[in-house]
Each structure stands twice: as C-alpha cells, then as structure tokens.
C-alpha positions in Angstrom: 43.4 35.9 -54.4 46.3 37.0 -52.7 49.0 34.4 -51.4 49.6 34.2 -47.8 53.2 33.7 -46.6 53.8 30.7 -44.7 55.7 28.6 -42.6 56.2 25.1 -42.8 56.6 23.7 -39.2 55.4 20.6 -37.3 52.3 21.6 -35.0 54.9 20.9 -31.8 57.2 23.3 -33.2 54.5 25.7 -34.2 52.9 26.0 -30.8 56.3 26.5 -29.3 56.8 29.3 -31.5 53.4 31.0 -31.0 54.1 30.7 -27.1 57.3 32.3 -27.2 55.6 35.4 -29.0 53.0 36.5 -26.6 53.7 39.2 -24.0 52.4 41.4 -21.9 53.3 44.4 -19.5 54.2 44.1 -15.8 54.3 47.9 -14.2 55.3 49.5 -17.6 57.6 46.8 -18.4 57.1 44.5 -21.3 57.6 40.9 -20.6 56.9 37.3 -21.9 53.7 36.2 -21.0 54.9 32.7 -20.1 58.0 32.9 -17.7 59.3 29.4 -18.4 57.9 25.8 -18.8 58.1 23.1 -16.4 58.7 19.6 -17.8 58.7 16.0 -17.5 59.2 14.3 -20.6 58.0 11.0 -21.7 57.2 9.3 -24.7 54.3 11.2 -25.3 56.1 14.6 -25.3 60.2 13.8 -25.5 60.5 13.4 -29.3 58.5 16.2 -30.6 57.6 18.5 -28.3 61.2 18.2 -26.6 62.7 18.8 -29.7 61.0 22.2 -30.0 61.5 23.6 -26.7 65.1 22.5 -26.6 65.7 25.4 -29.5 64.1 28.5 -27.4 65.8 27.9 -23.7 66.9 31.5 -24.1 63.2 32.5 -24.6 61.2 29.9 -23.0 63.5 27.9 -20.0 62.2 24.5 -19.2 62.8 23.7 -15.5 63.0 19.9 -15.1 60.3 18.3 -12.7 60.5 15.7 -10.2 56.8 15.1 -10.0 54.1 16.2 -12.6 52.1 17.0 -9.8 54.3 18.9 -7.6 55.7 20.6 -10.9 52.2 21.6 -11.9 51.5 23.2 -8.1 55.0 25.4 -8.7 53.5 26.9 -11.7 50.1 27.6 -9.6 52.3 29.0 -6.9 54.4 31.3 -9.5 50.8 32.5 -11.3 49.7 33.5 -7.6 52.8 35.3 -6.7 53.0 37.2 -9.9 48.8 37.9 -9.3 47.7 36.4 -12.4 50.1 38.6 -14.7 52.4 35.9 -15.8 51.7 32.4 -16.0 54.0 29.1 -16.5 53.5 26.0 -18.6 53.3 22.5 -17.6 54.0 19.4 -19.5 54.2 15.7 -19.5 53.7 12.5 -21.0 50.7 10.6 -21.4 48.8 8.3 -19.1 49.7 8.3 -15.3 52.2 11.9 -16.3 49.0 13.0 -17.2 46.4 12.3 -14.8 49.3 13.5 -11.8 48.5 17.1 -13.0 45.1 16.8 -12.5 45.1 17.4 -8.8 47.3 20.5 -9.9 44.0 21.7 -12.1 41.9 21.4 -9.2 44.1 23.4 -7.5 44.3 26.0 -10.2 40.6 25.8 -11.1 39.6 26.0 -7.4 41.5 29.0 -6.9 40.7 30.9 -10.1 44.8 30.8 -11.3 46.0 30.5 -14.7 48.6 27.5 -16.2 48.8 26.1 -19.3 48.9 22.2 -19.1 50.2 20.5 -22.2 50.2 16.6 -21.8 50.8 14.3 -24.5 47.9 11.8 -25.9 47.4 8.6 -27.8 46.8 8.2 -31.5 44.5 10.2 -33.5 44.8 7.6 -36.1 44.5 4.4 -33.6 46.8 2.3 -35.9 49.1 1.4 -32.9 46.2 0.8 -30.4 46.4 0.4 -27.4 49.5 2.0 -26.8 51.6 1.9 -23.9 49.9 3.9 -21.0 46.5 3.9 -22.9 43.3 3.1 -20.9 40.9 1.9 -23.5 37.3 2.8 -23.0 35.1 0.0 -24.7 32.3 2.0 -25.8 34.0 5.1 -26.8 37.1 4.9 -28.6 37.8 8.7 -28.6 38.1 9.0 -24.6 41.3 9.1 -23.3 42.7 9.9 -19.8 42.8 13.4 -20.5 39.4 13.8 -20.7 39.5 13.5 -16.5 40.8 17.2 -16.9 37.3 18.5 -18.2 35.9 19.1 -14.9 39.3 20.7 -13.7 39.7 23.1 -16.9 38.5 26.4 -17.8 39.6 25.7 -21.5 39.9 22.2 -22.6 41.1 20.8 -26.2 42.6 18.2 -27.9 44.6 19.1 -31.0 43.6 16.3 -33.6 45.0 18.3 -36.8 48.0 20.6 -36.8 45.6 23.7 -38.2 43.5 23.7 -34.9 46.3 25.6 -32.8 45.7 28.6 -35.0 42.0 28.9 -33.5 42.8 26.9 -30.0 46.0 28.8 -28.5 44.2 32.2 -28.5 41.2 31.1 -26.9 43.5 29.2 -24.2 45.6 32.1 -23.7 42.4 35.0 -23.3 40.5 32.3 -21.3 43.6 32.2 -18.4 43.8 35.8 -18.5 40.1 36.6 -18.2 39.1 38.0 -14.6 35.9 36.6 -14.9 36.8 32.9 -16.3 40.4 32.7 -15.1 41.5 29.1 -14.6 44.0 26.3 -16.2 44.1 25.7 -19.9 44.6 22.2 -20.6 45.7 21.0 -24.0 46.2 17.2 -25.1 48.7 16.4 -27.4 48.4 13.4 -29.5 51.7 11.7 -30.5 50.8 11.5 -34.0 49.9 15.1 -34.6 52.8 16.6 -32.7 55.0 15.2 -35.3 52.9 16.4 -38.5 54.1 19.4 -40.3 51.7 22.2 -41.7 52.1 25.7 -43.9 51.0 28.2 -41.1 50.7 31.7 -41.5 53.7 33.6 -40.6 51.1 36.3 -39.1 50.0 33.8 -36.7 53.5 34.3 -35.0 53.6 38.0 -34.7 54.6 39.3 -31.4 51.4 40.0 -29.3 51.1 42.3 -26.2 48.1 40.7 -23.9 46.2 43.5 -21.9 44.6 41.8 -18.9 41.0 43.3 -19.2 39.2 45.5 -16.7 35.5 45.1 -17.3 33.7 48.2 -16.1 30.2 48.1 -14.4 27.0 48.6 -15.3 26.3 52.2 -14.2 22.5 50.8 -13.1 24.3 48.2 -11.0 26.7 50.9 -9.2 23.2 52.9 -8.7 21.8 50.1 -6.9 24.6 49.4 -5.0 25.0 53.1 -3.9 21.3 53.4 -2.8 21.6 50.2 -0.9 25.0 50.8 1.0 23.4 54.2 1.9 20.8 52.8 4.2 23.5 50.7 6.2 24.2 51.0 9.7 26.4 48.4 10.6 28.0 47.7 6.7 31.1 45.4 6.4 33.2 44.8 3.9 35.0 41.2 2.9 38.0 41.6 1.1 38.8 38.4 -1.1 41.7 37.4 -3.7 40.0 39.5 -6.4 41.1 42.5 -4.5 44.5 41.4 -5.0 44.4 40.4 -8.2 42.6 43.4 -9.7 45.4 45.7 -8.2 42.8 47.1 -6.2 44.1 46.9 -2.3 44.7 50.7 -1.8 41.8 51.8 -3.5 39.5 49.0 -1.0 41.3 50.3 1.9 41.1 53.7 0.9 37.3 53.4 0.4 37.0 51.5 4.0 38.6 54.1 5.7 37.1 57.3 4.2 33.7 55.8 4.7 33.9 54.5 8.1 33.6 51.0 7.1 35.3 48.1 8.9 37.0 45.1 6.3 37.7 41.8 6.6 39.3 39.6 4.6 39.0 36.0 3.2 41.8 33.7 3.4 42.6 34.5 -0.2 42.5 37.9 0.2 44.5 37.9 3.3 47.8 40.0 2.6 46.0 43.0 0.7 46.9 45.1 3.5 49.3 45.1 6.9 47.7 43.4 9.7 47.7 47.1 11.6 45.7 49.1 9.1 43.1 50.9 11.2 39.9 49.6 9.4 41.3 46.3 9.4 39.6 43.6 11.7 41.1 40.1 10.4 40.3 37.8 8.6 36.8 36.4 8.9 35.1 33.2 8.9 36.0 29.4 10.6 39.7 30.4 10.2 39.2 34.0 11.5 39.3 36.6 14.1 36.2 36.9 16.5 36.4 40.6 15.6 35.5 39.7 11.9 32.4 37.1 13.3 30.9 39.6 15.6 30.9 42.5 13.1 29.6 40.3 10.4 26.8 38.9 12.5 25.8 42.5 13.3 26.3 43.4 9.8 23.2 44.7 8.0 24.9 45.3 4.6 27.7 43.4 3.6 30.0 44.3 0.8 32.0 41.3 -0.7 34.6 42.5 -3.1 36.3 39.5 -5.0 35.2 36.7 -3.1 33.7 33.4 -4.1 32.1 33.4 -0.4 33.4 30.0 0.4 32.4 27.9 3.4 35.6 28.7 5.6 34.3 32.4 5.1 31.0 32.2 5.6 31.0 30.0 8.4 28.8 28.1 6.1 26.3 30.7 5.9 25.8 31.3 9.9 27.7 34.1 10.3 25.4 36.7 8.9 21.9 37.4 10.2 19.3 36.4 7.9 18.1 39.8 6.8 21.2 41.0 6.1 21.8 42.5 2.5 24.8 41.8 0.0 26.2 43.3 -2.5 28.6 41.7 -4.4 31.1 43.0 -6.5 33.0 40.5 -8.8 34.5 40.2 -12.2 32.8 36.6 -12.4 29.1 36.8 -13.0 28.5 33.6 -11.2 30.3 34.9 -7.8 28.4 38.2 -8.3 25.0 36.5 -8.2 25.4 34.1 -4.8 23.0 34.1 -2.0 20.4 37.0 -2.9 23.1 39.4 -3.3 22.5 42.8 -5.2 25.4 42.0 -7.9 27.8 44.4 -9.3 29.7 42.6 -12.3 33.4 43.9 -13.1 36.8 44.8 -12.0 37.2 45.1 -8.1 39.2 48.4 -8.9 36.8 50.0 -11.0 34.0 48.8 -9.4 35.3 50.5 -6.2 36.2 53.9 -7.7 32.6 54.5 -9.4 30.8 53.5 -6.1 33.0 55.7 -4.4 31.8 58.7 -6.4 28.0 57.2 -6.7 28.6 57.5 -2.6 28.8 61.0 -2.5 29.7 62.6 1.2 28.0 59.6 2.9 29.9 58.2 5.8 28.9 55.6 8.3 28.5 56.8 12.1 32.0 56.5 13.6 31.0 54.5 16.7 31.0 51.3 14.2 34.5 52.0 13.3 35.5 52.7 17.0 33.6 49.2 18.1 35.7 47.5 15.3 38.9 48.9 16.3 38.2 48.0 20.0 37.3 44.2 18.7 40.1 43.8 17.3 42.3 45.2 19.8 40.8 42.7 22.1 41.3 39.9 19.7 45.1 40.7 19.2 45.3 40.7 23.1 44.4 37.2 22.9 46.8 36.4 20.2 49.6 38.0 22.0 48.6 35.5 25.3 48.6 32.5 22.8 52.1 33.3 21.4 53.4 33.9 24.5 56.0 31.2 25.6 55.0 29.2 28.6 56.6 26.2 30.5 55.0 23.6 28.3 57.5 20.9 26.6 56.3 21.1 23.7 55.2 24.6 21.8 51.9 25.6 20.3 51.3 25.9 16.5 50.6 30.0 17.9 53.8 30.3 19.5 56.0 28.6 16.8 54.2 31.1 14.5 55.2 33.9 16.1 58.6 33.2 16.1 58.9 32.9 12.3 57.0 36.2 11.8 59.1 38.3 14.1 62.0 36.7 12.3 60.4 37.3 8.6 61.8 40.2 6.5 58.8 42.5 5.5 59.4 41.1 2.0 59.3 37.5 3.0 56.6 35.2 1.8 54.6 33.2 4.1 52.9 30.0 2.3 50.7 27.4 3.2 47.7 25.2 2.6 46.5 22.4 4.3 46.4 20.8 7.6 46.1 22.7 11.1 48.6 25.3 9.9 45.8 27.8 7.7 43.7 28.1 10.3 47.0 28.7 13.0 48.4 30.8 10.5 45.2 32.5 9.1 44.6 33.7 12.9 48.5 34.7 13.9 50.3 35.7 11.1 50.6 39.6 11.0 51.3 40.7 7.5 54.1 43.4 7.5 54.1 44.1 3.8 51.0 43.9 1.3 51.1 40.7 -1.4 53.2 38.5 1.2 50.6 35.9 2.2 49.8 32.7 0.6 47.6 30.1 1.8 46.0 27.9 -0.5 42.5 27.0 1.0 40.3 26.9 -2.3 41.4 23.4 -2.7 43.5 22.9 0.3 46.3 20.9 -1.4 48.6 19.0 0.8 51.7 19.4 -1.0 50.9 22.6 -2.4 53.4 24.2 0.0 56.7 23.4 -1.2 56.1 23.4 -4.6 54.6 26.6 -4.7 57.4 27.6 -2.6 60.1 26.7 -5.6 57.3 29.0 -8.0 57.5 32.0 -5.3 61.0 31.8 -5.3 61.0 32.1 -9.2 58.9 34.8 -9.0 60.3 36.9 -6.4 63.8 37.1 -7.4 65.9 38.5 -4.9 62.9 40.5 -3.7 62.5 38.1 -0.5 62.6 34.7 0.5 59.6 32.2 0.5 58.9 30.7 4.2 56.9 27.6 3.8 55.3 26.3 6.8 54.1 22.5 6.8 53.2 19.7 9.4 54.6 16.2 9.2 51.8 15.1 7.1 52.0 17.1 4.5 55.7 17.2 4.0 55.4 13.1 3.9 52.9 13.7 0.7 54.8 16.1 -1.3 58.6 17.4 -0.6 60.8 16.7 -3.7 60.5 20.0 -4.8 63.0 20.9 -2.1 65.3 18.7 -4.3 64.3 21.0 -7.2 65.0 24.3 -5.7 68.4 23.2 -4.8 69.1 22.4 -8.6 67.9 25.3 -9.5 69.0 27.7 -7.0 65.7 28.7 -6.2 66.1 29.1 -2.2 63.0 29.1 0.2 62.9 28.4 3.8 60.9 25.3 5.0 59.5 25.0 8.6 58.5 21.3 9.5 55.9 21.2 12.2 56.2 17.6 13.5 53.1 16.9 15.6 53.1 13.5 15.1 50.3 12.5 12.0 47.3 14.2 10.9 46.8 16.4 14.1 43.7 19.1 12.7 41.7 15.9 11.2 42.2 14.3 14.7 40.6 17.5 16.4 37.7 17.6 13.6 37.1 13.5 14.4 37.4 13.4 17.9 35.5 17.1 18.3 32.3 14.9 16.6 32.3 12.4 19.3 34.7 9.6 17.2 37.7 7.8 19.0 41.0 9.0 17.6 41.7 6.8 14.9 44.1 6.5 11.8 45.3 10.4 12.3 48.0 10.6 14.6 50.2 8.3 14.1 49.9 6.6 17.9 46.6 5.6 16.8 47.1 4.1 13.6 47.8 0.2 12.7 51.5 0.4 13.6 54.6 -2.0 15.0 54.8 0.3 18.5 52.0 2.5 18.9 53.1 3.6 22.2 56.9 4.8 20.6 56.1 5.7 16.8 59.1 6.2 14.8 59.2 9.5 13.4 60.5 10.7 10.0 64.4 12.6 10.6 63.5 15.1 8.4 66.7 16.7 8.6 68.6 13.9 7.2 65.7 13.8 4.7 66.3 17.1 3.5 69.9 16.7 3.5 69.9 13.9 1.6 68.1 16.3 -1.2 71.1 19.0 -1.0 69.2 21.2 1.7 70.9 22.7 4.5 68.9 21.2 7.7 68.9 22.1 11.4 66.3 20.3 13.9 65.6 22.8 16.8 64.5 21.8 20.6 63.0 24.9 21.5 61.5 28.2 20.2 65.0 29.7 21.1 66.5 27.5 19.1 64.1 28.1 16.4 64.9 31.9 16.5 68.7 31.4 16.1 67.9 28.5 13.4 65.8 31.0 11.4 68.4 33.9 11.6 71.0 31.1 10.2 68.6 30.1 7.7 68.1 33.7 6.2 72.4 34.1 5.5 72.3 30.1 4.0 72.7 29.7 0.0 70.2 27.6 -0.6 67.1 25.6 0.7 67.1 25.2 4.2 64.9 23.4 6.1 64.1 23.6 10.0 62.1 21.2 11.8 60.4 21.5 15.5 58.0 19.2 17.5 54.9 21.1 18.2 51.9 20.3 20.1 48.7 18.3 18.4 46.3 19.4 20.8 46.8 23.0 21.3 44.9 25.4 19.3 44.3 29.2 18.8 40.4 29.9 19.6 38.0 32.5 18.1 36.4 31.8 14.5 33.2 30.5 13.0 31.7 27.0 13.3 31.3 24.8 10.1 29.0 22.5 8.5 30.3 18.8 8.5 28.3 15.6 7.8 27.9 14.0 11.6 26.2 10.4 11.7 22.2 10.8 12.1 22.5 7.6 14.4 25.1 6.2 16.3 25.9 3.9 19.2 27.9 6.4 20.5 26.9 9.1 23.0 29.4 11.7 22.0 28.5 11.4 18.3 25.0 11.5 19.0 25.8 14.9 21.1 27.7 16.2 18.2 24.8 15.2 15.8 22.5 17.9 17.8 25.2 20.7 18.5 25.1 20.4 14.6 21.3 20.3 14.1 21.4 23.4 16.6 23.8 25.0 14.2 22.5 24.0 10.8 19.3 25.9 12.3 21.4 29.1 12.0 22.1 29.3 8.6 21.2 31.7 6.1 19.3 30.3 2.9 20.6 31.3 -0.6 22.2 30.0 -3.4 
C-alpha cells in the first residue's frame, strides 16, 4: 500500500488551514471563498481556534465583534451584498455566545444566504462536566445548546474526532454554495476536540476553486412551461431574489420586454432593475404597488422566478384569481412545486434562456403592456404626492425617504429590515442602479440593518456607501456595530427615524380593534406617558465614535446628507417622523384576530378578516 503524505495538526489548525485554501472566481478574478472571520473569543474558542486564526491574518482576517448575533448578521449582510458568491465566517464561544448566533442563523436560513458558523462546544469526554456555560439535559447527555442550531441550519455537524472535518468541511461548503440548498452551515467544535492533533493527508489542504453550479432544467419541464405560457392573455412575471443571485436580472428583464409581459418584484428581488424600466410595475404584495396588485388579480398565468412566494408577496394568497396558473422557476424543488405550480427546477438564468428559445416568436397583445405602464404611472403620481412636503410639523416616512433617495448616489445601497420602514421603502424607493437595495424581509429581523450595513461596507469597498434606515425601536435593539464600523474603518450612513416607539405594530394593533398598548412610548407603562423621555441618538452615536447630527426638518436632512457623504467615518442622522402617516396601497394580510371579543372594533375586524380569508387561493 502506497504511503500517504500527512501533516500533524490540531483539529482547529487543520480547519483553519483548509478554509484558507478554498477559492472561487468573481467576474473572472480568483478570490478567497471566505473573505474573513467575525469573532468573539471566549474559553470555548480562544485557546485553540484563535491560536490558528492568529497565524493567518493575512489570508483570513479576523474582525472583532461586539455581539455574537450582530457580527453574524454582518456576515449575512456581506453574503447578500456579494450575491452569495463570497462568504464570511462567524465564531463564538460556548453557551450564550453560541446561542446568540441562532437568530442570525434564522435570518440566513429564511433568506437562503450562506454563512459558516463555528461555535465552541462542551467536552466530548465529559470528564469535567458540568462545565462553565453548559446546559445539562438529564435524559440525553449528548444534547448541548448547539443543538438549537439544527432548525436554522442547512448543514449541521459536531466534530467529535479530528478526522471528521475531512468529510464534514467539504459538505458544509458544498451546501452553502448550492443554489437549491443554500443557507447557513453550523459546526460545533468541542473544546477537547479542537486541541487534539491528527495526521491529516496533505491533499486535504490543496487549493480548490469552487464554481457555483447552474443546474439546467428538464427539457420536458421547459416544454410544458412554454405550452402553458402560450395560452396566456394576461401573464405576469414575479421576479424574486433568486434572479439576483443567479445574475439573471438582464435576461429576465429582456425576456419580459421582448414578450410584452409586465414584471413585478418581490421584496428580496427588488433592485434587479432600475425603477423606470419600461416593463416594470413595482413590488407585488402587502408592501407593493397597486399597479402590481391589479395586474396580479387579472393574471391568467403567473411566472414566478426565484421566489418562495412569501405571504407578503401573495397577500396571503388573496392576490391571484382562483383559476390562475403558475409556472414556478426555482433552483429548489421545494419552492418550484408550491401552490399547484408547474415546476421548472433549475438555475434562473438557464431556465429563462431556455424558455425564451422554446417560446419562438410568441408575444402578448401590446395592450397588456400599455395597461401596465399606465397603472404604474398612476402609482408613481400618487407616490409623488405622498413625497411632496406639506405644512405638517412632523414629516412622514415617505417624505423622509424621498430626501434620502434624492441624496443617494447611484451606487449607494439602501438597507432596512423591520418595523414600518420596509413597507415604506419598498413602496417609495426608486432604484437608480441594479443591486443597490437590501430589505431583509424573509426573517424581518430587527437589528439586521446596522450590522448588515457593516457587512455591506466591507463588500462594497469604495464602490458606494451603505445607507441604513432604521426606526428608533430597531436602533435600540441592536446598534453596537456602529462602533464596529468606526473601529474597522468601514463607513456607512445611518438614518434614525424617531417616531416614538414601535409605530407599525401600533398601526396593526389599532387597525384590528385593539387600543394602542405597549407599542408607542406614550402608550407604555412608563413614568411620564404624557411626555416620554426620548433617547438622544446623536450623543449615543457620538459616544461610539461616529459623527452624528439631528435634523429638525426635511431641509436640514437634505443638508445633513450632503455633509454625511463627505465624512470619513460612519455618520448617524436623526429626524422625528410621523407615527401615523403611511403610504397607501398594496394587498391585505392574513393575521390572527380574536374570534370572540367584548370590543366592537375587534368584532368588526374579525368580520373583515373572515371576508378577506374567503378570497384565499387554496394550495400548498
């Protein structure tokens, strides 16, 4: 038997060496697959994993986080900015440090975004049990808190022997780069396994260039889709995030325009094209345009490309006609077979190009596109009216967004995720350059915004500035990566819209008949509800090293944005915004409303919900 060359390394050293030797290609340039590591060290990863990471800072730079959840969210934001072509790693200690990353894993899982999570774990040999930060399970000693990652990971493993990384790491990477199965990979690293040495085959550390696969669709599925689409009189394309990750934006828009099919976007898909594309009708759904909603209600064939058809896109499945037919183009079989759709499983770009060939010279009656353009023009006129300043003492979200939108450079990226801003930004933001829009609404995680801004700033480099828009409630939940960005020199601009609490949930609460309660500061159990104490966000941001300024008016905001573009570090601007003024339009939403109640307003809301639910399209 031939002798195999080996090298003796600890498991932690071998893991790091392997990760350093993984590469990919972006626009023809060979780059490292992992751009860096976000780390907070504790006893579960500082003695072994940090020993290995410290030696490779020129190949795999480690960035110090302030909070495990936020640093992992920065990694998710980085992957989204890079359109899943380059990844980050996040590492924590055991116990609470590890579980802090569970939420970030949920964000990555829901949004089909890759990140490698490495968390310390308790001892395999159990000799020192119970150890610091260990949660004991009386009936199953194999369970640790890291098992909580199983429901929010696409790939999960715990390394109990040093040799296991030889098979585990390639599978983790393949999962994260698989368009059909993309998401977070979690690997638990028990402390006594990290320290163990093993004779690893030198071949394991050879450089590898990973190519993201583009699975081609079945010819039978393409043929069936073409037959169905040719029957359409009023088709509509829904362009999802998968179009952006596939790099299929131009192909999708070209197919739509050449065939005369209007197209709408999902929230994840927004930003594939500029807002004034002639076939574009805006986002679809609860946070979308009336133009897209009207066309969806009339559509006889819907082509859903790269979308999982979330309820905020489908209006909880009330937006479409009961007899509408769906063609679902998706890399994931699970998504391609939802809601009685004719599934076409494959890469978005490959599927669009093959469907285009199969369609021959077929086109829709030009009247459909003319109607779509008219509806979208009506919508834009309404948005113009909403954005026009009035004599009101406090500006609306729409008016604030308009000022920020005008000030943003074409290559600046707008980022938001939770609260009232996603709906307002999706409706009001006019994209000037493709792939400059990030609204995390798969998990809608409060706190994603500023952390993702840090990740986007790393990804963008000198190609524009991330502009983060948050409400006061979201800012209070997670803001420490303002400090991270100042320390690391990755600039972003943060706009804090202070409307005195959780305004959009107050809107939902009161809209379903419940009196305002525990959402706005003035409706909470506080010392002085008539004059709530508001946070001085300027002083807070300045304490973290950022530049900051409060804006008393829209004119102040415009001038401050011009100043913020010229600063050399993260800059925070604050403005008071109206908690009750919202942009109209969009679809309705299925939410739970009490079946019985003493309140007349709740009973009326329940009746409205029952009528709404009667319109739902039934499917799985």
